[in-house]
HTML snippet that shows the backbone in 3Dmol.js (N, CA, C, O; Angstrom):
<script src="https://3Dmol.org/build/3Dmol-min.js"></script>
<div id="view" style="width:600px;height:400px;position:relative"></div>
<script>
const pdb = `
ATOM      1  N   MET A   1       8.256  -0.823  -1.088  1.00  0.00           N
ATOM      2  CA  MET A   1       7.170  -0.653  -0.163  1.00  0.00           C
ATOM      3  C   MET A   1       6.709  -2.058   0.238  1.00  0.00           C
ATOM      4  O   MET A   1       6.350  -2.871  -0.613  1.00  0.00           O
ATOM      5  N   ARG A   2       6.725  -2.324   1.526  1.00  0.00           N
ATOM      6  CA  ARG A   2       6.371  -3.670   1.979  1.00  0.00           C
ATOM      7  C   ARG A   2       4.869  -3.843   2.176  1.00  0.00           C
ATOM      8  O   ARG A   2       4.331  -4.911   1.885  1.00  0.00           O
ATOM      9  N   TRP A   3       4.184  -2.808   2.668  1.00  0.00           N
ATOM     10  CA  TRP A   3       2.759  -2.928   2.992  1.00  0.00           C
ATOM     11  C   TRP A   3       1.950  -1.990   2.118  1.00  0.00           C
ATOM     12  O   TRP A   3       2.330  -0.838   1.904  1.00  0.00           O
ATOM     13  N   ILE A   4       0.832  -2.492   1.616  1.00  0.00           N
ATOM     14  CA  ILE A   4      -0.092  -1.687   0.820  1.00  0.00           C
ATOM     15  C   ILE A   4      -1.466  -1.815   1.473  1.00  0.00           C
ATOM     16  O   ILE A   4      -1.938  -2.920   1.741  1.00  0.00           O
ATOM     17  N   VAL A   5      -2.100  -0.674   1.723  1.00  0.00           N
ATOM     18  CA  VAL A   5      -3.424  -0.663   2.352  1.00  0.00           C
ATOM     19  C   VAL A   5      -4.393   0.011   1.393  1.00  0.00           C
ATOM     20  O   VAL A   5      -4.171   1.141   0.957  1.00  0.00           O
ATOM     21  N   VAL A   6      -5.484  -0.706   1.066  1.00  0.00           N
ATOM     22  CA  VAL A   6      -6.499  -0.169   0.153  1.00  0.00           C
ATOM     23  C   VAL A   6      -7.886  -0.438   0.711  1.00  0.00           C
ATOM     24  O   VAL A   6      -8.076  -1.316   1.552  1.00  0.00           O
ATOM     25  N   GLU A   7      -8.843   0.325   0.232  1.00  0.00           N
ATOM     26  CA  GLU A   7     -10.234   0.094   0.608  1.00  0.00           C
ATOM     27  C   GLU A   7     -10.745  -1.158  -0.098  1.00  0.00           C
ATOM     28  O   GLU A   7     -10.259  -1.517  -1.171  1.00  0.00           O
ATOM     29  N   SER A   8     -11.715  -1.810   0.502  1.00  0.00           N
ATOM     30  CA  SER A   8     -12.263  -3.039  -0.068  1.00  0.00           C
ATOM     31  C   SER A   8     -13.119  -2.789  -1.304  1.00  0.00           C
ATOM     32  O   SER A   8     -13.340  -3.704  -2.096  1.00  0.00           O
ATOM     33  N   ARG A   9     -13.594  -1.583  -1.474  1.00  0.00           N
ATOM     34  CA  ARG A   9     -14.375  -1.260  -2.676  1.00  0.00           C
ATOM     35  C   ARG A   9     -14.064   0.161  -3.116  1.00  0.00           C
ATOM     36  O   ARG A   9     -13.604   0.992  -2.332  1.00  0.00           O
ATOM     37  N   ASP A  10     -14.327   0.415  -4.384  1.00  0.00           N
ATOM     38  CA  ASP A  10     -14.044   1.711  -4.993  1.00  0.00           C
ATOM     39  C   ASP A  10     -15.015   2.766  -4.449  1.00  0.00           C
ATOM     40  O   ASP A  10     -16.225   2.656  -4.646  1.00  0.00           O
ATOM     41  N   LEU A  11     -14.493   3.765  -3.780  1.00  0.00           N
ATOM     42  CA  LEU A  11     -15.341   4.795  -3.164  1.00  0.00           C
ATOM     43  C   LEU A  11     -15.554   6.013  -4.053  1.00  0.00           C
ATOM     44  O   LEU A  11     -16.465   6.804  -3.812  1.00  0.00           O
ATOM     45  N   VAL A  12     -14.715   6.172  -5.086  1.00  0.00           N
ATOM     46  CA  VAL A  12     -14.803   7.384  -5.908  1.00  0.00           C
ATOM     47  C   VAL A  12     -14.980   7.120  -7.402  1.00  0.00           C
ATOM     48  O   VAL A  12     -15.002   8.062  -8.195  1.00  0.00           O
ATOM     49  N   GLY A  13     -15.105   5.865  -7.790  1.00  0.00           N
ATOM     50  CA  GLY A  13     -15.361   5.550  -9.192  1.00  0.00           C
ATOM     51  C   GLY A  13     -14.155   5.631 -10.104  1.00  0.00           C
ATOM     52  O   GLY A  13     -14.285   6.061 -11.250  1.00  0.00           O
ATOM     53  N   LEU A  14     -12.983   5.229  -9.630  1.00  0.00           N
ATOM     54  CA  LEU A  14     -11.779   5.248 -10.457  1.00  0.00           C
ATOM     55  C   LEU A  14     -11.627   3.937 -11.228  1.00  0.00           C
ATOM     56  O   LEU A  14     -11.717   2.850 -10.657  1.00  0.00           O
ATOM     57  N   ARG A  15     -11.400   4.061 -12.505  1.00  0.00           N
ATOM     58  CA  ARG A  15     -11.152   2.896 -13.358  1.00  0.00           C
ATOM     59  C   ARG A  15      -9.902   2.149 -12.892  1.00  0.00           C
ATOM     60  O   ARG A  15      -9.848   0.921 -12.963  1.00  0.00           O
ATOM     61  N   GLU A  16      -8.909   2.880 -12.422  1.00  0.00           N
ATOM     62  CA  GLU A  16      -7.647   2.287 -11.981  1.00  0.00           C
ATOM     63  C   GLU A  16      -7.791   1.451 -10.713  1.00  0.00           C
ATOM     64  O   GLU A  16      -6.934   0.621 -10.410  1.00  0.00           O
ATOM     65  N   PHE A  17      -8.866   1.669  -9.984  1.00  0.00           N
ATOM     66  CA  PHE A  17      -9.079   0.918  -8.747  1.00  0.00           C
ATOM     67  C   PHE A  17      -9.155  -0.586  -9.023  1.00  0.00           C
ATOM     68  O   PHE A  17      -8.576  -1.384  -8.285  1.00  0.00           O
ATOM     69  N   ARG A  18      -9.860  -0.966 -10.075  1.00  0.00           N
ATOM     70  CA  ARG A  18      -9.981  -2.380 -10.449  1.00  0.00           C
ATOM     71  C   ARG A  18      -8.606  -2.944 -10.806  1.00  0.00           C
ATOM     72  O   ARG A  18      -8.274  -4.061 -10.411  1.00  0.00           O
ATOM     73  N   LEU A  19      -7.814  -2.185 -11.544  1.00  0.00           N
ATOM     74  CA  LEU A  19      -6.472  -2.628 -11.917  1.00  0.00           C
ATOM     75  C   LEU A  19      -5.614  -2.851 -10.668  1.00  0.00           C
ATOM     76  O   LEU A  19      -4.898  -3.849 -10.578  1.00  0.00           O
ATOM     77  N   LEU A  20      -5.685  -1.933  -9.714  1.00  0.00           N
ATOM     78  CA  LEU A  20      -4.933  -2.071  -8.470  1.00  0.00           C
ATOM     79  C   LEU A  20      -5.362  -3.327  -7.725  1.00  0.00           C
ATOM     80  O   LEU A  20      -4.514  -4.106  -7.290  1.00  0.00           O
ATOM     81  N   HIS A  21      -6.661  -3.531  -7.574  1.00  0.00           N
ATOM     82  CA  HIS A  21      -7.159  -4.710  -6.867  1.00  0.00           C
ATOM     83  C   HIS A  21      -6.769  -6.004  -7.579  1.00  0.00           C
ATOM     84  O   HIS A  21      -6.405  -6.984  -6.928  1.00  0.00           O
ATOM     85  N   ASP A  22      -6.842  -6.014  -8.910  1.00  0.00           N
ATOM     86  CA  ASP A  22      -6.436  -7.204  -9.666  1.00  0.00           C
ATOM     87  C   ASP A  22      -4.957  -7.492  -9.454  1.00  0.00           C
ATOM     88  O   ASP A  22      -4.567  -8.652  -9.318  1.00  0.00           O
ATOM     89  N   THR A  23      -4.140  -6.466  -9.425  1.00  0.00           N
ATOM     90  CA  THR A  23      -2.703  -6.627  -9.201  1.00  0.00           C
ATOM     91  C   THR A  23      -2.430  -7.173  -7.805  1.00  0.00           C
ATOM     92  O   THR A  23      -1.612  -8.078  -7.640  1.00  0.00           O
ATOM     93  N   LEU A  24      -3.108  -6.629  -6.804  1.00  0.00           N
ATOM     94  CA  LEU A  24      -2.886  -7.065  -5.430  1.00  0.00           C
ATOM     95  C   LEU A  24      -3.345  -8.502  -5.191  1.00  0.00           C
ATOM     96  O   LEU A  24      -2.863  -9.158  -4.268  1.00  0.00           O
ATOM     97  N   ARG A  25      -4.258  -8.991  -6.003  1.00  0.00           N
ATOM     98  CA  ARG A  25      -4.712 -10.384  -5.880  1.00  0.00           C
ATOM     99  C   ARG A  25      -3.797 -11.356  -6.614  1.00  0.00           C
ATOM    100  O   ARG A  25      -4.033 -12.564  -6.608  1.00  0.00           O
ATOM    101  N   GLY A  26      -2.749 -10.825  -7.248  1.00  0.00           N
ATOM    102  CA  GLY A  26      -1.816 -11.648  -8.007  1.00  0.00           C
ATOM    103  C   GLY A  26      -0.766 -12.312  -7.119  1.00  0.00           C
ATOM    104  O   GLY A  26      -0.798 -12.175  -5.896  1.00  0.00           O
ATOM    105  N   PRO A  27       0.163 -13.031  -7.748  1.00  0.00           N
ATOM    106  CA  PRO A  27       1.143 -13.826  -7.005  1.00  0.00           C
ATOM    107  C   PRO A  27       2.184 -13.007  -6.237  1.00  0.00           C
ATOM    108  O   PRO A  27       2.859 -13.554  -5.365  1.00  0.00           O
ATOM    109  N   GLY A  28       2.332 -11.729  -6.530  1.00  0.00           N
ATOM    110  CA  GLY A  28       3.354 -10.922  -5.865  1.00  0.00           C
ATOM    111  C   GLY A  28       2.925 -10.321  -4.537  1.00  0.00           C
ATOM    112  O   GLY A  28       3.713  -9.644  -3.875  1.00  0.00           O
ATOM    113  N   PHE A  29       1.673 -10.565  -4.141  1.00  0.00           N
ATOM    114  CA  PHE A  29       1.144  -9.952  -2.925  1.00  0.00           C
ATOM    115  C   PHE A  29       0.355 -10.967  -2.113  1.00  0.00           C
ATOM    116  O   PHE A  29      -0.184 -11.932  -2.655  1.00  0.00           O
ATOM    117  N   ARG A  30       0.294 -10.737  -0.812  1.00  0.00           N
ATOM    118  CA  ARG A  30      -0.449 -11.633   0.086  1.00  0.00           C
ATOM    119  C   ARG A  30      -1.330 -10.781   0.993  1.00  0.00           C
ATOM    120  O   ARG A  30      -0.840  -9.856   1.640  1.00  0.00           O
ATOM    121  N   LEU A  31      -2.618 -11.084   1.045  1.00  0.00           N
ATOM    122  CA  LEU A  31      -3.533 -10.401   1.954  1.00  0.00           C
ATOM    123  C   LEU A  31      -3.228 -10.864   3.374  1.00  0.00           C
ATOM    124  O   LEU A  31      -3.301 -12.056   3.670  1.00  0.00           O
ATOM    125  N   VAL A  32      -2.883  -9.916   4.257  1.00  0.00           N
ATOM    126  CA  VAL A  32      -2.497 -10.288   5.622  1.00  0.00           C
ATOM    127  C   VAL A  32      -3.498  -9.829   6.668  1.00  0.00           C
ATOM    128  O   VAL A  32      -3.492 -10.340   7.788  1.00  0.00           O
ATOM    129  N   ALA A  33      -4.359  -8.872   6.328  1.00  0.00           N
ATOM    130  CA  ALA A  33      -5.346  -8.400   7.305  1.00  0.00           C
ATOM    131  C   ALA A  33      -6.504  -7.727   6.593  1.00  0.00           C
ATOM    132  O   ALA A  33      -6.347  -7.119   5.534  1.00  0.00           O
ATOM    133  N   THR A  34      -7.668  -7.855   7.204  1.00  0.00           N
ATOM    134  CA  THR A  34      -8.871  -7.143   6.776  1.00  0.00           C
ATOM    135  C   THR A  34      -9.387  -6.406   7.996  1.00  0.00           C
ATOM    136  O   THR A  34      -9.698  -7.020   9.016  1.00  0.00           O
ATOM    137  N   VAL A  35      -9.477  -5.073   7.891  1.00  0.00           N
ATOM    138  CA  VAL A  35      -9.838  -4.240   9.032  1.00  0.00           C
ATOM    139  C   VAL A  35     -11.165  -3.550   8.748  1.00  0.00           C
ATOM    140  O   VAL A  35     -11.251  -2.756   7.811  1.00  0.00           O
ATOM    141  N   PRO A  36     -12.201  -3.833   9.533  1.00  0.00           N
ATOM    142  CA  PRO A  36     -13.480  -3.147   9.322  1.00  0.00           C
ATOM    143  C   PRO A  36     -13.360  -1.658   9.656  1.00  0.00           C
ATOM    144  O   PRO A  36     -12.642  -1.269  10.577  1.00  0.00           O
ATOM    145  N   VAL A  37     -14.070  -0.846   8.896  1.00  0.00           N
ATOM    146  CA  VAL A  37     -14.103   0.596   9.146  1.00  0.00           C
ATOM    147  C   VAL A  37     -15.415   0.912   9.853  1.00  0.00           C
ATOM    148  O   VAL A  37     -16.490   0.558   9.369  1.00  0.00           O
ATOM    149  N   THR A  38     -15.323   1.570  10.984  1.00  0.00           N
ATOM    150  CA  THR A  38     -16.513   1.972  11.722  1.00  0.00           C
ATOM    151  C   THR A  38     -16.780   3.449  11.444  1.00  0.00           C
ATOM    152  O   THR A  38     -15.905   4.296  11.623  1.00  0.00           O
ATOM    153  N   THR A  39     -18.000   3.741  11.004  1.00  0.00           N
ATOM    154  CA  THR A  39     -18.333   5.107  10.633  1.00  0.00           C
ATOM    155  C   THR A  39     -19.824   5.351  10.819  1.00  0.00           C
ATOM    156  O   THR A  39     -20.617   4.413  10.886  1.00  0.00           O
ATOM    157  N   ASN A  40     -20.188   6.616  10.900  1.00  0.00           N
ATOM    158  CA  ASN A  40     -21.603   6.961  10.954  1.00  0.00           C
ATOM    159  C   ASN A  40     -22.112   7.419   9.582  1.00  0.00           C
ATOM    160  O   ASN A  40     -23.230   7.921   9.473  1.00  0.00           O
ATOM    161  N   VAL A  41     -21.295   7.246   8.539  1.00  0.00           N
ATOM    162  CA  VAL A  41     -21.679   7.580   7.174  1.00  0.00           C
ATOM    163  C   VAL A  41     -22.153   6.296   6.499  1.00  0.00           C
ATOM    164  O   VAL A  41     -21.353   5.396   6.243  1.00  0.00           O
ATOM    165  N   ALA A  42     -23.431   6.211   6.215  1.00  0.00           N
ATOM    166  CA  ALA A  42     -24.039   4.985   5.702  1.00  0.00           C
ATOM    167  C   ALA A  42     -23.347   4.460   4.444  1.00  0.00           C
ATOM    168  O   ALA A  42     -23.230   3.247   4.269  1.00  0.00           O
ATOM    169  N   GLU A  43     -22.893   5.345   3.575  1.00  0.00           N
ATOM    170  CA  GLU A  43     -22.244   4.962   2.321  1.00  0.00           C
ATOM    171  C   GLU A  43     -20.986   4.118   2.557  1.00  0.00           C
ATOM    172  O   GLU A  43     -20.593   3.334   1.693  1.00  0.00           O
ATOM    173  N   PHE A  44     -20.363   4.278   3.713  1.00  0.00           N
ATOM    174  CA  PHE A  44     -19.103   3.596   3.991  1.00  0.00           C
ATOM    175  C   PHE A  44     -19.244   2.454   4.995  1.00  0.00           C
ATOM    176  O   PHE A  44     -18.238   1.890   5.425  1.00  0.00           O
ATOM    177  N   ASN A  45     -20.464   2.106   5.371  1.00  0.00           N
ATOM    178  CA  ASN A  45     -20.669   1.076   6.398  1.00  0.00           C
ATOM    179  C   ASN A  45     -20.045  -0.265   6.058  1.00  0.00           C
ATOM    180  O   ASN A  45     -19.567  -0.959   6.956  1.00  0.00           O
ATOM    181  N   ASP A  46     -20.035  -0.647   4.802  1.00  0.00           N
ATOM    182  CA  ASP A  46     -19.517  -1.966   4.428  1.00  0.00           C
ATOM    183  C   ASP A  46     -18.073  -1.937   3.929  1.00  0.00           C
ATOM    184  O   ASP A  46     -17.606  -2.913   3.343  1.00  0.00           O
ATOM    185  N   VAL A  47     -17.370  -0.844   4.149  1.00  0.00           N
ATOM    186  CA  VAL A  47     -15.990  -0.717   3.687  1.00  0.00           C
ATOM    187  C   VAL A  47     -15.032  -1.326   4.705  1.00  0.00           C
ATOM    188  O   VAL A  47     -15.199  -1.180   5.916  1.00  0.00           O
ATOM    189  N   LYS A  48     -14.033  -2.005   4.178  1.00  0.00           N
ATOM    190  CA  LYS A  48     -12.957  -2.552   5.011  1.00  0.00           C
ATOM    191  C   LYS A  48     -11.631  -2.077   4.440  1.00  0.00           C
ATOM    192  O   LYS A  48     -11.549  -1.732   3.262  1.00  0.00           O
ATOM    193  N   LEU A  49     -10.600  -2.057   5.260  1.00  0.00           N
ATOM    194  CA  LEU A  49      -9.250  -1.800   4.778  1.00  0.00           C
ATOM    195  C   LEU A  49      -8.574  -3.144   4.575  1.00  0.00           C
ATOM    196  O   LEU A  49      -8.597  -3.999   5.460  1.00  0.00           O
ATOM    197  N   LEU A  50      -7.977  -3.327   3.418  1.00  0.00           N
ATOM    198  CA  LEU A  50      -7.279  -4.558   3.093  1.00  0.00           C
ATOM    199  C   LEU A  50      -5.777  -4.283   3.149  1.00  0.00           C
ATOM    200  O   LEU A  50      -5.289  -3.360   2.496  1.00  0.00           O
ATOM    201  N   VAL A  51      -5.051  -5.075   3.920  1.00  0.00           N
ATOM    202  CA  VAL A  51      -3.616  -4.891   4.083  1.00  0.00           C
ATOM    203  C   VAL A  51      -2.899  -6.026   3.359  1.00  0.00           C
ATOM    204  O   VAL A  51      -3.073  -7.199   3.689  1.00  0.00           O
ATOM    205  N   TYR A  52      -2.100  -5.659   2.376  1.00  0.00           N
ATOM    206  CA  TYR A  52      -1.352  -6.638   1.584  1.00  0.00           C
ATOM    207  C   TYR A  52       0.139  -6.505   1.861  1.00  0.00           C
ATOM    208  O   TYR A  52       0.642  -5.408   2.107  1.00  0.00           O
ATOM    209  N   GLU A  53       0.839  -7.635   1.819  1.00  0.00           N
ATOM    210  CA  GLU A  53       2.298  -7.636   1.913  1.00  0.00           C
ATOM    211  C   GLU A  53       2.863  -7.811   0.508  1.00  0.00           C
ATOM    212  O   GLU A  53       2.412  -8.675  -0.244  1.00  0.00           O
ATOM    213  N   ASN A  54       3.838  -7.001   0.161  1.00  0.00           N
ATOM    214  CA  ASN A  54       4.537  -7.102  -1.112  1.00  0.00           C
ATOM    215  C   ASN A  54       5.584  -8.205  -0.976  1.00  0.00           C
ATOM    216  O   ASN A  54       6.588  -8.022  -0.287  1.00  0.00           O
ATOM    217  N   LEU A  55       5.359  -9.339  -1.620  1.00  0.00           N
ATOM    218  CA  LEU A  55       6.251 -10.485  -1.493  1.00  0.00           C
ATOM    219  C   LEU A  55       7.540 -10.320  -2.292  1.00  0.00           C
ATOM    220  O   LEU A  55       8.488 -11.080  -2.093  1.00  0.00           O
ATOM    221  N   ALA A  56       7.588  -9.357  -3.177  1.00  0.00           N
ATOM    222  CA  ALA A  56       8.768  -9.129  -4.018  1.00  0.00           C
ATOM    223  C   ALA A  56       9.603  -7.951  -3.515  1.00  0.00           C
ATOM    224  O   ALA A  56      10.401  -7.391  -4.268  1.00  0.00           O
ATOM    225  N   LEU A  57       9.426  -7.578  -2.263  1.00  0.00           N
ATOM    226  CA  LEU A  57      10.149  -6.429  -1.714  1.00  0.00           C
ATOM    227  C   LEU A  57      11.649  -6.635  -1.843  1.00  0.00           C
ATOM    228  O   LEU A  57      12.179  -7.681  -1.469  1.00  0.00           O
ATOM    229  N   GLN A  58      12.325  -5.629  -2.376  1.00  0.00           N
ATOM    230  CA  GLN A  58      13.775  -5.647  -2.463  1.00  0.00           C
ATOM    231  C   GLN A  58      14.289  -4.285  -2.035  1.00  0.00           C
ATOM    232  O   GLN A  58      14.157  -3.303  -2.765  1.00  0.00           O
ATOM    233  N   LEU A  59      14.873  -4.232  -0.852  1.00  0.00           N
ATOM    234  CA  LEU A  59      15.463  -2.986  -0.392  1.00  0.00           C
ATOM    235  C   LEU A  59      16.823  -2.809  -1.061  1.00  0.00           C
ATOM    236  O   LEU A  59      17.507  -3.796  -1.334  1.00  0.00           O
ATOM    237  N   PRO A  60      17.218  -1.588  -1.324  1.00  0.00           N
ATOM    238  CA  PRO A  60      18.544  -1.377  -1.919  1.00  0.00           C
ATOM    239  C   PRO A  60      19.632  -1.833  -0.946  1.00  0.00           C
ATOM    240  O   PRO A  60      19.442  -1.802   0.270  1.00  0.00           O
ATOM    241  N   ASP A  61      20.769  -2.255  -1.492  1.00  0.00           N
ATOM    242  CA  ASP A  61      21.868  -2.732  -0.657  1.00  0.00           C
ATOM    243  C   ASP A  61      22.299  -1.698   0.375  1.00  0.00           C
ATOM    244  O   ASP A  61      22.723  -2.050   1.476  1.00  0.00           O
ATOM    245  N   SER A  62      22.189  -0.437   0.020  1.00  0.00           N
ATOM    246  CA  SER A  62      22.629   0.616   0.935  1.00  0.00           C
ATOM    247  C   SER A  62      21.661   0.792   2.096  1.00  0.00           C
ATOM    248  O   SER A  62      22.013   1.392   3.112  1.00  0.00           O
ATOM    249  N   GLY A  63      20.441   0.272   1.951  1.00  0.00           N
ATOM    250  CA  GLY A  63      19.438   0.467   2.992  1.00  0.00           C
ATOM    251  C   GLY A  63      18.867   1.873   2.987  1.00  0.00           C
ATOM    252  O   GLY A  63      18.180   2.273   3.927  1.00  0.00           O
ATOM    253  N   ARG A  64      19.149   2.622   1.933  1.00  0.00           N
ATOM    254  CA  ARG A  64      18.689   4.010   1.856  1.00  0.00           C
ATOM    255  C   ARG A  64      17.789   4.193   0.636  1.00  0.00           C
ATOM    256  O   ARG A  64      18.106   3.737  -0.462  1.00  0.00           O
ATOM    257  N   VAL A  65      16.671   4.864   0.851  1.00  0.00           N
ATOM    258  CA  VAL A  65      15.720   5.136  -0.223  1.00  0.00           C
ATOM    259  C   VAL A  65      15.397   6.623  -0.202  1.00  0.00           C
ATOM    260  O   VAL A  65      15.148   7.194   0.859  1.00  0.00           O
ATOM    261  N   ARG A  66      15.400   7.245  -1.369  1.00  0.00           N
ATOM    262  CA  ARG A  66      14.985   8.645  -1.494  1.00  0.00           C
ATOM    263  C   ARG A  66      13.673   8.675  -2.257  1.00  0.00           C
ATOM    264  O   ARG A  66      13.563   8.100  -3.339  1.00  0.00           O
ATOM    265  N   ILE A  67      12.684   9.342  -1.693  1.00  0.00           N
ATOM    266  CA  ILE A  67      11.391   9.500  -2.354  1.00  0.00           C
ATOM    267  C   ILE A  67      11.204  10.981  -2.655  1.00  0.00           C
ATOM    268  O   ILE A  67      11.239  11.826  -1.761  1.00  0.00           O
ATOM    269  N   ASN A  68      11.003  11.276  -3.946  1.00  0.00           N
ATOM    270  CA  ASN A  68      10.801  12.658  -4.372  1.00  0.00           C
ATOM    271  C   ASN A  68       9.310  12.978  -4.432  1.00  0.00           C
ATOM    272  O   ASN A  68       8.498  12.173  -4.888  1.00  0.00           O
ATOM    273  N   PHE A  69       8.976  14.170  -3.960  1.00  0.00           N
ATOM    274  CA  PHE A  69       7.607  14.681  -4.009  1.00  0.00           C
ATOM    275  C   PHE A  69       7.630  15.988  -4.803  1.00  0.00           C
ATOM    276  O   PHE A  69       7.680  17.073  -4.224  1.00  0.00           O
ATOM    277  N   PRO A  70       7.592  15.873  -6.145  1.00  0.00           N
ATOM    278  CA  PRO A  70       7.721  17.071  -6.980  1.00  0.00           C
ATOM    279  C   PRO A  70       6.669  18.127  -6.694  1.00  0.00           C
ATOM    280  O   PRO A  70       6.967  19.320  -6.735  1.00  0.00           O
ATOM    281  N   TYR A  71       5.459  17.715  -6.409  1.00  0.00           N
ATOM    282  CA  TYR A  71       4.383  18.664  -6.145  1.00  0.00           C
ATOM    283  C   TYR A  71       4.687  19.516  -4.919  1.00  0.00           C
ATOM    284  O   TYR A  71       4.341  20.697  -4.868  1.00  0.00           O
ATOM    285  N   LEU A  72       5.339  18.904  -3.932  1.00  0.00           N
ATOM    286  CA  LEU A  72       5.709  19.617  -2.709  1.00  0.00           C
ATOM    287  C   LEU A  72       7.055  20.317  -2.838  1.00  0.00           C
ATOM    288  O   LEU A  72       7.404  21.166  -2.018  1.00  0.00           O
ATOM    289  N   GLY A  73       7.807  19.952  -3.875  1.00  0.00           N
ATOM    290  CA  GLY A  73       9.144  20.517  -4.022  1.00  0.00           C
ATOM    291  C   GLY A  73      10.109  19.987  -2.975  1.00  0.00           C
ATOM    292  O   GLY A  73      11.052  20.680  -2.596  1.00  0.00           O
ATOM    293  N   LYS A  74       9.885  18.766  -2.503  1.00  0.00           N
ATOM    294  CA  LYS A  74      10.711  18.188  -1.451  1.00  0.00           C
ATOM    295  C   LYS A  74      11.060  16.752  -1.789  1.00  0.00           C
ATOM    296  O   LYS A  74      10.433  16.121  -2.641  1.00  0.00           O
ATOM    297  N   SER A  75      12.074  16.253  -1.104  1.00  0.00           N
ATOM    298  CA  SER A  75      12.383  14.828  -1.155  1.00  0.00           C
ATOM    299  C   SER A  75      12.757  14.399   0.260  1.00  0.00           C
ATOM    300  O   SER A  75      13.218  15.200   1.073  1.00  0.00           O
ATOM    301  N   TYR A  76      12.546  13.127   0.525  1.00  0.00           N
ATOM    302  CA  TYR A  76      12.837  12.587   1.847  1.00  0.00           C
ATOM    303  C   TYR A  76      13.699  11.337   1.695  1.00  0.00           C
ATOM    304  O   TYR A  76      13.485  10.518   0.801  1.00  0.00           O
ATOM    305  N   ASP A  77      14.672  11.213   2.584  1.00  0.00           N
ATOM    306  CA  ASP A  77      15.521  10.033   2.621  1.00  0.00           C
ATOM    307  C   ASP A  77      15.096   9.154   3.785  1.00  0.00           C
ATOM    308  O   ASP A  77      14.848   9.633   4.891  1.00  0.00           O
ATOM    309  N   PHE A  78      15.018   7.855   3.511  1.00  0.00           N
ATOM    310  CA  PHE A  78      14.689   6.884   4.539  1.00  0.00           C
ATOM    311  C   PHE A  78      15.819   5.870   4.604  1.00  0.00           C
ATOM    312  O   PHE A  78      16.332   5.435   3.574  1.00  0.00           O
ATOM    313  N   THR A  79      16.201   5.500   5.806  1.00  0.00           N
ATOM    314  CA  THR A  79      17.254   4.524   5.995  1.00  0.00           C
ATOM    315  C   THR A  79      16.692   3.306   6.705  1.00  0.00           C
ATOM    316  O   THR A  79      15.978   3.421   7.701  1.00  0.00           O
ATOM    317  N   PHE A  80      17.026   2.143   6.177  1.00  0.00           N
ATOM    318  CA  PHE A  80      16.599   0.888   6.752  1.00  0.00           C
ATOM    319  C   PHE A  80      17.844   0.188   7.293  1.00  0.00           C
ATOM    320  O   PHE A  80      18.591  -0.416   6.522  1.00  0.00           O
ATOM    321  N   PRO A  81      18.076   0.257   8.597  1.00  0.00           N
ATOM    322  CA  PRO A  81      19.332  -0.239   9.161  1.00  0.00           C
ATOM    323  C   PRO A  81      19.575  -1.722   8.941  1.00  0.00           C
ATOM    324  O   PRO A  81      20.731  -2.140   8.878  1.00  0.00           O
ATOM    325  N   ASP A  82      18.531  -2.532   8.823  1.00  0.00           N
ATOM    326  CA  ASP A  82      18.724  -3.963   8.668  1.00  0.00           C
ATOM    327  C   ASP A  82      18.519  -4.422   7.226  1.00  0.00           C
ATOM    328  O   ASP A  82      18.171  -5.578   6.988  1.00  0.00           O
ATOM    329  N   ALA A  83      18.731  -3.530   6.269  1.00  0.00           N
ATOM    330  CA  ALA A  83      18.471  -3.836   4.863  1.00  0.00           C
ATOM    331  C   ALA A  83      19.294  -5.013   4.374  1.00  0.00           C
ATOM    332  O   ALA A  83      18.816  -5.790   3.547  1.00  0.00           O
ATOM    333  N   ALA A  84      20.511  -5.167   4.856  1.00  0.00           N
ATOM    334  CA  ALA A  84      21.369  -6.239   4.378  1.00  0.00           C
ATOM    335  C   ALA A  84      20.857  -7.614   4.810  1.00  0.00           C
ATOM    336  O   ALA A  84      21.199  -8.622   4.192  1.00  0.00           O
ATOM    337  N   THR A  85      20.041  -7.664   5.865  1.00  0.00           N
ATOM    338  CA  THR A  85      19.537  -8.939   6.352  1.00  0.00           C
ATOM    339  C   THR A  85      18.171  -9.279   5.799  1.00  0.00           C
ATOM    340  O   THR A  85      17.657 -10.361   6.078  1.00  0.00           O
ATOM    341  N   GLN A  86      17.566  -8.397   5.026  1.00  0.00           N
ATOM    342  CA  GLN A  86      16.214  -8.634   4.488  1.00  0.00           C
ATOM    343  C   GLN A  86      16.273  -9.527   3.277  1.00  0.00           C
ATOM    344  O   GLN A  86      15.238  -9.838   2.689  1.00  0.00           O
TER     345      GLN A  86
END
`;
const viewer = $3Dmol.createViewer("view");
viewer.addModel(pdb, "pdb");
viewer.setStyle({}, {cartoon: {color: "spectrum"}});
viewer.zoomTo();
viewer.render();
</script>
């Protein structure tokens, strides 16, 4: 996964949110954009979307990735035609 988008602050009180943010601030990721969220819900007025680039991205040589969604009972295949040049 090359791009990761997260909220600037924890909106639901998850302990894992801090771990995710600490990881994204580490050497393997780069903050590339901060997007303000416009809303009429006062609780979310100061929320931004943070877009990080995964600097350790490694696509498989085949350029094909299968993602399984067990809850849905489905899987999807994605092909990256320029994987060999990445």
